[in-house]
C-alpha positions, -999 to +999 in steps of 0.1 A: -093-012+105-068+000+079-079-006+043-058-022+016-056+011-001-042+027+030-017-002+034-005+005-001+001+041+006+020+032+038+042+008+018+051+033-009+059+061+014+080+041+039+098+015+017+126+037+002+136+072+013+156+077-020+124+069-040+105+093-018+131+120-027+126+113-064+089+117-060+095+152-045+113+162-077+089+145-102+059+160-085+076+194-080+069+195-043+083+225-025+104+206+000+142+198+003+154+163-005+147+138+023+178+121+037+159+100+062+123+088+065+111+074+098+077+060+107+062+072+140+032+060+159-001+065+142-020+065+175-032+100+181-052+094+212-048+116+243-068+097+269-098+102+247-128+078+246-126+076+208-095+062+191-080+084+165-055+068+141-040+083+110-030+061+080+007+069+079+028+094+099+064+100+088+092+121+103+111+135+073+146+147+078+162+169+052+196+187+051+178+219+062+152+208+087+127+182+099+090+180+095+061+155+098+042+141+069+007+127+075-004+105+045-041+098+041-057+078+012-091+091+001-114+074-024-143+099-023-153+133-010-162+133+027-170+165+046-164+148+079-127+144+072-119+180+080-125+173+117-102+143+117-075+158+096-075+191+115-071+171+147-042+151+132-023+183+122-028+202+154-022+173+177+011+163+160+023+199+159+016+204+196+032+170+205+063+171+184+068+208+179+075+203+143+058+215+111+032+192+098+022+186+062-010+166+054-008+146+021-041+133+007-037+107-020-068+105-042-079+079-067-098+101-092-099+137-104-133+144-087-120+135-052-087+153-059-106+185-068-126+183-036-095+176-014-076+205-030-100+232-018-091+249+015-111+232+043-124+256+069-139+256+103-162+286+104-191+302+121-211+325+098-183+346+082-157+340+109-131+314+100-113+298+130-092+273+111-081+267+075-066+234+064-048+231+031-039+195+022-012+186-003-031+165-027-017+138-049-039+125-077-043+121-114-040+159-118-004+160-107+010+124-106+021+115-141+005+085-159+035+063-163+029+044-195+065+036-206+079+003-194+114+019-193+101+046-169+085+019-148+118+001-145+135+034-136+111+043-108+089+015-094+075+036-065+063+063-089+048+037-112+029+022-083+017+056-072+007+063-108-014+032-110-031+039-076-039+076-083-052+068-119-071+037-108-105+052-120-091+072-149-092+061-186-054+057-188-053+030-161-052+001-187-022+016-204-005+021-170-010-015-159+001-027-193+034-008-190+039-022-155+033-058-167+058-053-196+084-039-172+079-067-147+084-092-175+116-076-185+130-073-150+119-108-139+107-119-105+126-105-075+118-090-041+112-055-055+088-066-082+070-088-057+067-059-032+053-034-058+031-060-074+014-065-041+012-028-033-005-021-067-030-049-060-037-035-026-039+001-038-065-005-066-084-033-048-115-010-044-117-002-081-127-020-114-091-020-124-083-046-097-099-074-118-079-064-148-047-064-128-054-099-114-062-112-149-029-098-162-009-112-133-025-146-139-019-147-177+008-123-188+029-129-157+021-165-148+059-171-146+060-144-119+037-163-096+054-197-102+089-182-096+077-166-064+064-200-053+096-218-062+117-193-042+094-197-012+097-235-014+135-232-015+141-202+008+110-193+028+100-158+036+125-133+050+104-127+082+113-159+099+090-181+078+118-202+062+116-232+085+078-237+083+078-234+045+106-258+038+093-284+062+058-282+047+069-285+011+100-307+013+084-333+036+052-332+016+031-336+047-004-320+045-003-310+082+030-292+078+019-276+045-012-263+061+009-248+089+031-231+062+000-214+046-011-202+081+025-190+089+026-169+057-008-154+064+000-146+100+033-131+089+014-108+066-011-098+093-041-117+078-061-136+104-083-167+096-116-173+114-121-205+134-140-221+105-114-211+080-086-226+102-105-258+105-110-260+067-073-255+062-063-280+089-086-307+074-074-304+038-051-333+028-048-324-009-012-313-013-018-297-046-046-276-031-024-267-002+004-257-026-020-235-045-031-219-012+005-212-002+011-193-035-021-174-031-013-165+005+014-143-008-010-118-024-044-121-009-056-090+010-081-108+032-087-143+044-118-148+022-098-144-010-077-175-001-106-199-005-123-182-035 
């Protein structure tokens, strides 16, 4: 199952090809500017008994050529990854006949240092295979601490927060993002990146700080999001269920609206959780759950 951190990486790297091109420049990556970014299947099985699935695989088209980018999120050193990553690169190269670049996004300097070293498959002194990932981490992703820079480049700010999640500057990064969001106001872009940041740092101590700031400094942000949901519904076909649930004021319809949002975001409830939701008649509680359904990363967080 893909983790929240991996989902965040997928979101950043697929949301906006233009933003991806800016990242190439800011990080001084040796690639031409992308003119198109296309997601391709992450299923790397070949009639094998064990499923192999990369986090994100993108086909990058530039004015000069086309190549594949495999994006993996890594939170700690793990010697077993060389086998999986080597398979990803060789399988994709053989299947698509395109160059393949492995990008490993790390959340701290220690992991980035480990991932930056050439990874080899060797027997005694004979090396059969050498893998060199392109590593993104706190060593080369800038710490974005100026709200003006956040507003200018939301994808880079989100990547900055994720890659510096365990570094001392994370508080300053999150503060600058909060200030920038307050200046910009609540819209689809800020909602999107607020959720990505929450997903991307969910496994770190910084996650609690982010939630506290969202709850206090940006309380208007959540309320505006809820109001727009009440009025418009979600873009992915959720409008009818949300409007019926909140306009009619019926608990049954409101509960269905909560479930619709969660289902639309790929979050499944257990049978017990579904029963608890269906049996709730407190409209205020259901309203609160509807707002919370927008940002939770798992079903358990909805009822905390």
